[in-house]
C-alpha positions in Angstrom: 0.0 0.1 -0.1 1.4 3.4 -0.9 0.6 6.2 1.5 1.4 9.9 1.6 5.2 10.9 2.6 3.7 12.2 5.9 1.9 9.1 6.7 4.9 7.0 5.8 7.1 9.0 8.0 4.7 9.0 10.8 4.6 5.1 10.8 8.2 4.8 10.6 8.7 6.9 13.7 6.5 4.4 15.6 8.6 1.3 14.6 11.4 1.9 17.1 12.8 4.1 19.7 11.1 6.9 21.4 10.2 10.6 19.9 8.9 13.7 21.2 5.9 15.1 19.6 5.1 18.6 20.7 1.7 20.3 20.4 1.6 23.7 18.7 -1.6 25.9 18.5 -1.3 28.1 15.7 0.8 28.5 12.5 3.7 30.3 14.1 4.2 27.8 16.9 4.0 25.1 14.4 6.7 26.6 12.1 8.9 27.3 15.2 8.7 23.6 16.3 9.6 22.5 13.0 12.6 24.8 12.8 13.8 23.2 16.1 13.8 19.7 14.2 11.1 18.0 15.8 9.9 15.2 13.3 6.1 15.3 14.0 3.7 17.5 15.7 0.2 17.2 17.2 -2.6 19.5 17.4 -3.8 20.6 21.2 -7.4 21.0 21.7 -6.8 23.2 25.0 -4.2 25.3 23.0 -6.3 25.9 20.2 -9.5 26.7 22.1 -7.8 29.3 24.2 -6.8 31.2 21.0 -10.5 31.2 20.1 -11.7 32.5 23.5 -13.2 29.1 24.3 -12.7 26.6 26.9 -11.1 23.1 26.1 -13.7 20.9 24.5 -15.8 24.0 23.6 -14.6 24.1 20.0 -17.1 22.9 17.5 -16.2 20.1 15.1 -16.0 22.4 11.9 -13.8 24.9 13.6 -11.5 22.1 14.8 -11.4 20.8 11.1 -10.5 24.0 9.8 -7.7 24.5 12.3 -6.3 21.0 11.6 -6.1 21.9 7.9 -4.2 25.1 8.8 -1.8 23.2 11.0 -1.2 20.6 8.1 -0.7 23.5 5.6 1.7 25.2 8.0 4.1 22.2 8.1 3.5 20.3 4.8 6.6 18.2 5.1 5.8 17.1 8.6 3.3 14.5 10.1 0.6 16.1 12.0 -1.4 14.1 14.6 -5.0 15.5 15.4 -6.3 15.8 19.0 -9.8 14.8 17.6 -11.1 14.7 21.4 -14.1 12.2 21.6 -14.7 12.1 17.7 -17.3 14.8 18.1 -19.9 12.1 18.4 -21.4 9.5 20.8 -22.4 6.8 18.6 -20.0 4.7 16.6 -21.4 5.6 13.3 -21.0 9.2 14.1 -17.3 8.8 15.1 -16.8 6.9 11.9 -18.3 9.8 9.7 -16.2 12.5 11.6 -13.1 10.3 11.5 -13.2 10.5 7.9 -13.6 14.4 7.8 -10.6 14.6 9.9 -8.6 12.5 7.6 -9.7 14.6 4.9 -7.5 17.7 6.5 -4.4 15.8 5.6 -3.4 14.6 9.1 -1.1 11.6 9.4 -2.8 10.5 12.7 -5.5 11.0 15.0 -6.8 10.2 18.3 -10.2 9.3 19.7 -10.9 9.5 23.5 -13.2 7.6 25.6 -14.2 10.7 27.8 -17.8 12.0 27.0 -16.9 15.5 27.8 -20.0 15.7 30.3 -20.4 15.7 34.0 -21.8 12.7 35.7 -20.9 9.9 33.2 -17.4 11.1 32.4 -16.4 8.0 30.5 -18.3 5.9 27.8 -19.3 2.7 29.1 -16.7 0.2 28.5 -18.6 -1.8 25.7 -19.7 1.4 23.8 -16.0 2.8 24.0 -14.6 -0.4 22.3 -17.3 -0.2 19.7 -16.3 3.4 19.0 -12.7 2.4 18.4 -13.7 -0.4 16.1 -15.8 2.1 14.1 -13.0 4.3 13.9 -10.7 1.7 12.7 -13.2 0.7 10.0 -13.4 4.4 8.9 -9.5 4.7 8.7 -9.4 1.4 6.8 -12.1 2.5 4.3 -10.1 5.6 3.5 -7.1 3.7 2.3 -5.0 6.5 3.9 -2.9 4.5 6.4 -3.5 7.2 9.0 -2.6 6.0 12.4 -5.4 5.6 14.9 -4.6 6.2 18.5 -7.2 5.3 21.2 -7.1 7.2 24.5 -8.2 5.9 27.8 -9.1 9.0 29.9 -9.4 7.3 33.2 -6.6 9.4 35.1 -8.2 12.6 33.7 -11.8 12.0 34.6 -11.4 11.1 38.2 -12.1 7.3 37.9 -11.6 5.7 41.4 -9.1 3.1 40.1 -7.6 4.9 37.1 -4.5 2.5 36.4 -6.6 -0.7 36.7 -9.6 0.7 34.3 -7.0 2.1 31.7 -5.2 -1.2 31.6 -8.4 -2.8 30.9 -9.4 -0.3 28.2 -6.0 0.0 26.6 -6.0 -3.8 26.3 -9.6 -3.7 24.6 -8.7 -0.8 22.4 -5.6 -2.7 21.1 -7.8 -5.7 20.4 -10.3 -3.5 18.6 -7.6 -2.0 16.1 -5.9 0.9 17.5 -2.5 1.5 16.1 -1.4 3.5 19.1 -2.5 3.3 22.7 -2.6 6.4 25.1 -3.6 6.8 28.6 -3.0 10.4 29.5 -2.3 11.0 33.2 0.2 8.7 34.7 3.1 10.4 36.5 5.5 7.5 37.2 7.5 5.5 35.0 5.9 2.4 36.8 2.5 3.3 35.7 3.7 4.2 32.0 5.2 0.7 32.0 1.9 -1.0 33.1 0.2 0.9 30.2 2.9 -0.3 27.7 2.5 -4.0 29.0 -1.2 -3.6 28.4 -0.8 -2.5 24.9 0.7 -6.0 23.8 3.5 -4.7 21.8 1.9 -1.8 20.0 3.3 1.7 20.3 2.2 3.6 23.6 2.1 7.6 23.7 2.8 9.1 27.1 1.7 12.4 27.9 4.0 14.8 30.0 2.0 17.8 31.0 4.2 19.1 33.9 7.4 18.5 35.6 6.9 15.0 37.1 10.7 14.3 37.3 10.9 12.3 34.4 13.2 12.6 31.3 12.7 11.5 27.9 15.3 8.7 28.5 13.2 7.8 31.7 9.9 7.3 29.5 11.6 5.8 26.8 13.0 3.3 29.3 9.5 2.5 30.6 8.7 1.5 27.0 6.8 4.4 25.6 7.4 5.0 21.8 6.0 8.5 21.8 5.9 11.4 24.0 3.5 14.4 23.7 2.9 17.4 25.8 -0.8 18.3 25.1 -1.4 22.0 26.0 1.6 22.3 28.3 3.5 24.7 25.8 0.3 26.6 25.5 -0.3 27.0 29.1 3.4 28.1 29.7 3.0 31.0 27.5 -0.3 31.8 29.1 1.2 31.6 32.5 3.7 34.2 31.8 0.9 36.4 30.3 -1.4 35.9 33.0 1.5 36.9 35.8 2.8 39.8 33.7 -0.8 41.1 33.5 -1.4 40.6 37.0 1.6 42.6 38.2 0.3 45.4 35.9 -3.0 45.5 37.4 -2.3 44.8 40.9 1.0 46.3 41.6 1.5 48.8 38.8 4.7 47.0 38.1 6.2 45.7 34.7 8.4 43.1 36.4 6.6 40.5 34.6 8.6 41.5 31.6 12.0 40.9 33.2 12.5 37.6 31.6 11.7 38.8 28.2 14.4 38.7 25.6 14.4 40.9 22.5 12.4 40.0 19.5 15.4 37.9 18.4 15.4 35.1 17.7 11.7 35.5 16.5 12.2 38.0 13.9 15.4 36.5 11.9 13.7 32.9 12.3 10.3 34.0 10.9 12.0 36.1 8.1 14.2 33.1 7.1 11.4 30.6 7.4 9.2 32.6 5.2 11.7 33.0 2.5 12.3 29.2 2.6 8.6 28.6 2.3 8.3 31.1 -0.7 
């Protein structure tokens, strides 16, 4: 089967080793990350939502599809993985239809999570969650695109009383249902990451690092993860500096929040050269 160069590159990255896949939220952050030599990028639903004055998971499907298209066009030589939340549908058929729309944006991979996004029943029931991944698998296969399907078990992030136990159960089932990559965001220790890796049965596992847990890339690689993403962490880091600087101005009349600012370099020369390269 012949796939796009981006899909081929993405699939090869998952064959061995461990790579970091950072998450830009707009064209500028995507071009900067590309310029630093990262070999694949992923969208961040939270990071993009904040740019649209929305909360995470409050971005409509079509707005997200347009954003994914923009990211793909921003870095046409790199694989882009879509944070496609819960597939923007509850039913397996709805997930399948939306997966095909996501693939049409040109992404090389996409993730489907088992969180409903609703209070009360935060996770889809086990059987429905598995059927949703099976439907996504069929949809990917029907496109013939080779796009990598990542199945996410959101047990840690939704307050499940036994997050590791339930995540392992779901990861095992999602692997059997046909997911290419398995992902249970939330573990903060190498031991928990290793347990997820074991549950994946030899399939690649994505680990999320959204804070400083004391783990390095080599630590996570040693636990068996094949891929590391950082979700909205970079976007939150940028917002954290922005929030603190504005607080100091408002509350103290101080501009000390700018103390860590550098000059516009290296941004100006980077983007000038980058634009020439694209032209």
